[in-house]
N, C-alpha and C positions, 0 to 999 in steps of 0.2 A: 181481583185485588181490592181489599177493603182500604179505602182512603181515609186518612186522618182529617177530621173536620176542623178547620182553622178559621178564627175571626181576627179582625184587625181593629183595634180601638184607637181612633185618631187617624185622619186621612190628611196629614200634613206632609212635610218634606220627607220624613222617614216612612210614615204610614202608607203613603201611596206606593212607595217602592217595595215595602213589605208585601202589600197586596199583590203587586205584580210578581214578586219573587215566589209567593205561594202559588199563584195561578200557573206558574211555569213548572211546578213540581208535579209530575204525573202520578205520584203516590199520595198527594194531598188534595183537599177540596177547599176552596175559599168559599165559606158559607156567607160571609158578608163583612162589610166595613161599617164603622160607627163614627159619628162626629156630632158637633154641637151647632155649627152654623154653616150656611151655604157659601162656603169659601170659593175663591177662584178655582181651586183644584177640583172641587165638586161641580162647579159650573162647567168647567172644561170637560169633565167626565160626562155630564148630562148632554153636552153638545155632541159627544161621541156615542149617544144613546146608551150610556152607562156601560159601554163595552171597554174592557181593559186588556191586559196582556193575554195572549193566546186566544183572543176572540171570546173571552169569558165575560158574561154579564155580571157586574158587581151590584149586589143588593145593599142598599143603604139603611142603616138603623140609627135612630136618634138617641143620644145620651140624655140623661136627666138635665132639665133646664133648656133644652132646645125648643125653639119656636117653630112648630110644624107649619104655621102659616107662612113663615119666611121661605121655607123650602117650596111650598106650593106656589108662592109668587114667582119663583124662579123655575117652576115646572120640573123640579127635581123629585123623582118618585121616591117614596119612603116605604120600606118593607115592614117596619115595626120598631120596637123599642130595643135599647141596648140590653135590657134584661132578657128579652125574648131571644136575642142573639146569643147571649151567654148560655141559655138553656140548650142551644142547638150544637154547640161546638165541643170538641175535645180539649182544645187549647186556644188561648187568646194571646195574640201579639199586641202588647200594650205600648203604644207610642204616643199616649196622651201627654200633655204638658207635665213637667215635674211636679210630683205630689199628688196628681190626680190618679195615677196608677195605684198608689197605696190605698186611696179611697175606693177604687174599683175592686181591689183585692178584698177589702173589708166588707163591702156592700154586696158584691156579686160572686167573685171567684170562690171565696171560702164557702159561701152559701150554697152554690150549685156544684161544688167539687170540680171546678174548671181549673186546669193547669194554666200557667201564664208565663210569658217571657217578657220582661221589662227592659226598656232601653236605658241608655246611660244617664238620662236626666233624673232617674229615681235614686233614692238613697240605697246603699247596699243592703240595709236591714230589711228591705221589702222582700228579699229573695232568700232561698236556701243555699243557692250556689251562684257565685260570681263567675260567669262562664265565658270561655273562649273555645271555639271549635277545634283548634289545633293544639292548644296548650293544655287543656284539662277536660276534654270531651267526656271521659269516663266518669268524672265527678258529677256530671249532669244526668247520668242514667237514672231514669225513673223519678227524678226530682219534680216536685209540684210547681215550684217557683224558681225561675232562673233570671238573672239580670245580666245584660250584655255590658261589655266595656264601652267607653266612649269611642267615637270615630278614630281619634288619634291613638288611643290605647290599643284598639283593635288592630290597626295597621302596624303599630310598633311591635306588638307581641308577635304578629306573624313573622316579622323579620328576625326578632331576637330568638323566638322559638326555633325558627329554621336553622339559625347558626348554632343554637344550643344543642340541637339533636345531631348536628354535624361534628362539633368540636368540644361542646361543653362550655357554657359561659358562666363566669363567676360574677362579673359586674358590668354595668353599662352606665354611661353618662350621656344624657340626651339634651339637645336644644330644639325646641319646637317653635317654628315660625308660623304662627296660627292665623288663619283667615279670621276676620273680625265678625262676619255674618254670612249667612247663606245668600245666594243670589235672590234678589227680590225682597229681602228683609230691610226694613227701614228703622227698626227699633233702636239700633245703635247710633243712628244719626249719620251725618256726613262728617268725615274726619280726614285730617292730614297729619297723622301722628302715629308713633309706635308706643305701645304701652307694655311695661314690664309687669310680671306677676311675681309674687314672693316664691322663692325656691324652698323646697323642691316642688315641682309641678305635680298635680294629682295623677298625671299619667305615669310618672315614675313610681309613685306610691301604689297605684292600681296594678302596675306590672308586677310588683313584688307580692301583691295579694294573690295574683294568679300563678306566679312563678316564684315562690318564696325562697328558692335556692339562689336567686340572682339578686345581687345588691344593686339598686338603681337609684339614680338621682337625676334631676333635670331642671332646666330653665325654660320658661315660656315667654314669648314675645308676641303680642297681638299686632297684626298688620292690617292696613286699610285695603284689603283685597277680599274677594269672595270665592274664587275658584281654587279651593284646596289648600291644605297645609303642607309644609315641608319640615321634615325632622332629620336632624343629623344625629348619628349614633356613634359613640366610641365604645367598643366592646373588648373586654378582657377575658381570655380563656382561663379555665381552671388549671392549677398546678404550673402556672407560668408558661404554658404551651403557646407557641407562636401561631398566630392565625395569618396565613398568607392570603394575598389577593386572590390567587387561584383557588384556594380552598373556599373562600367566601363566595366567589363568583359561581363556582360549581354548585354550591348549595342553593343559592338564590335562583339560578336558572332552572333548577329542577322543581321548584315550588310552583304549584298551579296558580296560586293567588298572588304571585309576585311577577310583575312585568319588568324585565331588565331592558333598559334602553341606553342610548348614548346621545351626547350633545350633537355629534356629527350627523345623526339621523334627523335632527331637527327638534328634538325634545329639549328646548331651551329652558323651560320652567313649568310651573303649575298649569298655566293656560294651555300649554302644548298638549297636555293629556286630555283636557276638556275638549279641545278642538278635534283631537284624534278620535275620541269617543263619538263625537258628532259625525265625523266623516265615516266612521264604521257603521253609522245608522243605529247606534244604541239608543234605547228609549231614554228620553230626557238628557241625552249626552252623558249617560252614566258609564262608569267603569268600575267593575267589582274588584279588580286587582289593584294593589298598590304599585306605584312606579318606583323603580330603583335605578339610579344612574350608575352604570358600570364605571364611568369616568370619575365618580366620587369615591370609589373604593380605594383607600390608601392604607398602607401599613404605617404604624407608628410604634416603633420598637416591636414588641410582641403583640401589640393590640391591632385592631382593625377599625377603620372609620369609614362610614358611608352615609349617603343621604337618600331619603325616600319621600315620595309624594303621596299624600292621603286624599283621595276623593271623598270628602266628608259626607256627602249626601247619600252615597251608595255603599261605602266600604263595609258597614256593619250588616248589610242584608244577608250575605252568605253565612256569616256566623250565627245570625238569628235563625236561619233555616236549619243550621246544624243543631241549634238548641231544641228545636221541635223534635228532631230525630233522636236526640239524646233523651229528652223528657218522656217521649212516647215509646222509647226503646225500639225504634224502627230499625236501627243498626246498633250493634253493641260495641263497636270500636271506632276510634277516631278516623282510622283509615277508610272504613266502609262508609261512615256517616258523611265525612267531608267529600268523599268521592261521589256519592249520590247527589249531594248538593251541587257540586261542580258540574256534574254531567247535565243536570236539568237546566242550570243557569248558563251553560256554555262556557264555563270558566276554564282557562288553560288550553282551549282549543287552538289558539294561535301558536302555541308551542309545537303543535303537531303538523301545522299547515306547511 
């Protein structure tokens, strides 16, 4: 079996998880990772002898402006330059800081004919397709440049698309209770406040870009926490059809990337999911599935309301792997593509246990 050769640009919060995700795909080869500085993430990787997921050795390449001496001082082995990495791959997963991906496209991807998948921090104009594995997989088939939705939008679309395919959704209204920063980040400072954003939130706008038949609006509130976002959704079906709790619950329970839980089980909030993932032994305490409280599903007239938990560090990883499959035409349908990603990442296995 010929494996698709993949590189990862940026070994930060998302990049290190993308590298692991690719390493777990039996039909892909992680050629290497690239970064600018010997960060704590790379120092930790060096302490593990550069061995990542599935026992695979990660080769490190340096981007323009990197100080090779700084890596040598930390005894971090370097395999080459970012340009050399670009020459070796079929597709690059670009998780560099916002704006850098567009520069990489202009300087390297276009030059060497390398396909690329960009993360949510880049502007939509960088890509040919604004992509989601479940909602518009087929639009990504053969595309050169795809861009993922943000973590919140990725999880939100999973849930809305799931309901849409079950009953047909006309509109949604969302409220996002957003974590202020990732664990370990200090750039937002120490805070004891909530902060409002102007409505509608970009997640609602982005959802309509991916699912133009759904009318969406939303409000976002920043909160001084780090472990995950919570989104409430009020969904209205087409043609005035009533959505019952039973209908919604049946759809959510069948979706591989949605973990339906209850308060009674002990899932009291966002931190419960993080602790549970650690207890499962998941790498870095990650959970690929979004959490959905069965207790939160309530009928409001003909509408349905529910709440989901978004594990912001890891939720986009499966959809990014889906994007590789679509761009490289590894699988031609959303069913086949997402199923392959789920199988290698072990997603949904708990539903069969």
